[in-house]
C-alpha positions as CSV (number, residue, x, y, z in Angstrom):
1,M,7.3,3.5,-16.4
2,K,10.1,0.8,-15.7
3,R,12.5,3.8,-15.2
4,V,10.2,5.4,-12.6
5,A,9.7,2.1,-10.8
6,S,13.5,1.4,-10.8
7,K,14.3,4.9,-9.2
8,T,11.5,4.4,-6.8
9,I,12.8,1.0,-5.5
10,F,16.4,2.4,-5.5
11,A,15.3,5.3,-3.4
12,V,13.4,2.9,-0.9
13,C,16.4,0.6,-0.6
14,L,18.8,3.6,-0.1
15,L,16.6,5.0,2.7
16,L,16.4,1.5,4.3
17,C,20.2,1.0,4.0
18,M,20.8,4.5,5.6
19,A,18.6,3.5,8.5
20,A,20.4,-0.1,8.9
21,C,23.9,1.7,8.9
22,G,23.1,4.3,11.4
23,G,22.2,6.9,9.1
24,T,19.0,9.1,9.3
25,D,16.0,6.7,10.6
26,P,13.1,7.2,7.8
27,L,10.5,6.7,10.5
28,V,11.6,9.7,12.8
29,G,8.9,12.5,12.6
30,T,5.2,12.9,12.9
31,W,2.8,10.8,10.8
32,K,-0.9,11.3,10.7
33,D,-3.3,8.5,9.4
34,T,-5.0,8.9,6.3
35,N,-8.6,8.0,7.4
36,E,-10.9,10.0,9.7
37,D,-9.5,8.2,13.0
38,G,-7.3,11.1,13.9
39,L,-4.6,9.1,15.0
40,T,-1.1,10.5,15.1
41,I,2.3,8.6,15.6
42,V,5.7,10.5,16.4
43,F,8.8,8.5,16.1
44,T,11.9,9.9,17.8
45,Q,15.6,9.6,17.2
46,D,16.0,7.8,20.5
47,K,13.8,5.0,19.3
48,K,10.6,6.1,21.3
49,F,7.1,6.5,19.8
50,E,3.7,7.9,20.9
51,I,0.5,7.1,19.5
52,S,-2.3,9.8,20.1
53,S,-5.8,10.6,19.1
54,E,-7.5,14.2,19.0
55,S,-8.4,13.4,22.6
56,G,-4.9,12.7,24.0
57,T,-2.0,10.1,24.1
58,M,-3.1,6.3,23.7
59,L,0.2,4.4,23.7
60,T,3.9,5.1,24.3
61,G,7.0,2.8,24.1
62,T,10.1,2.1,22.4
63,Y,10.5,0.8,18.6
64,E,12.9,-1.3,16.5
65,A,12.8,-1.5,12.7
66,D,14.8,-3.4,10.2
67,S,14.0,-3.5,6.5
68,E,11.1,-5.7,6.8
69,V,9.5,-5.4,10.3
70,L,8.6,-2.8,12.7
71,Q,8.2,-3.8,16.3
72,L,6.3,-1.7,18.7
73,H,7.3,-2.3,22.4
74,C,4.3,-0.6,24.0
75,D,4.1,0.3,27.8
76,Q,0.5,-0.1,27.8
77,A,-0.2,-3.2,25.5
78,Q,1.2,-6.3,24.1
79,L,4.3,-6.0,21.5
80,Q,3.0,-5.1,18.1
81,S,5.0,-6.0,15.1
82,G,4.6,-6.5,11.3
83,P,5.7,-5.3,8.0
84,W,6.3,-1.7,7.0
85,S,7.2,0.6,4.1
86,I,7.6,4.3,3.2
87,Q,6.9,5.5,-0.3
88,D,7.0,9.1,-0.9
89,N,5.6,10.6,2.3
90,L,3.2,7.5,3.0
91,L,4.1,5.0,5.7
92,T,2.2,1.6,5.5
93,L,2.2,-0.4,8.5
94,T,0.4,-3.7,9.0
95,L,-0.4,-4.7,12.3
96,N,-2.7,-7.6,13.6
97,N,-3.4,-8.4,9.9
98,S,-4.7,-4.7,9.6
99,V,-3.1,-2.3,7.2
100,H,-2.7,1.3,8.4
101,Q,-1.4,4.3,6.3
102,Y,0.1,7.5,7.7
103,E,1.1,10.6,6.0
104,R,4.2,12.3,7.1
105,Q,3.7,15.8,8.7
106,T,7.2,16.6,10.2
107,T,10.6,15.0,10.2
108,N,13.6,15.2,12.6
109,Q,12.0,14.9,16.0
């Protein structure tokens, strides 16, 4: 069990280091929420994002991410920021003290 946890921690650190060093951004791609809200987030290589629901686009803007905090600079709302992590294909964001989870749908947008 320790070996699996160590490998997982190493993989997460490697992904975050690659993002920090100009490597592949682990956020890039399409993510769909894991509940029934029907929300989708698309992060692109040029640091833009779009949040949409089944009825259309809700928020757009740019983003910045370091190893601990994701900042969403929204065109239509106030800045949103909070801790984030990716484990396997699950993105966990905490925004406004609310935890949101999204499953990876595609990569390399």
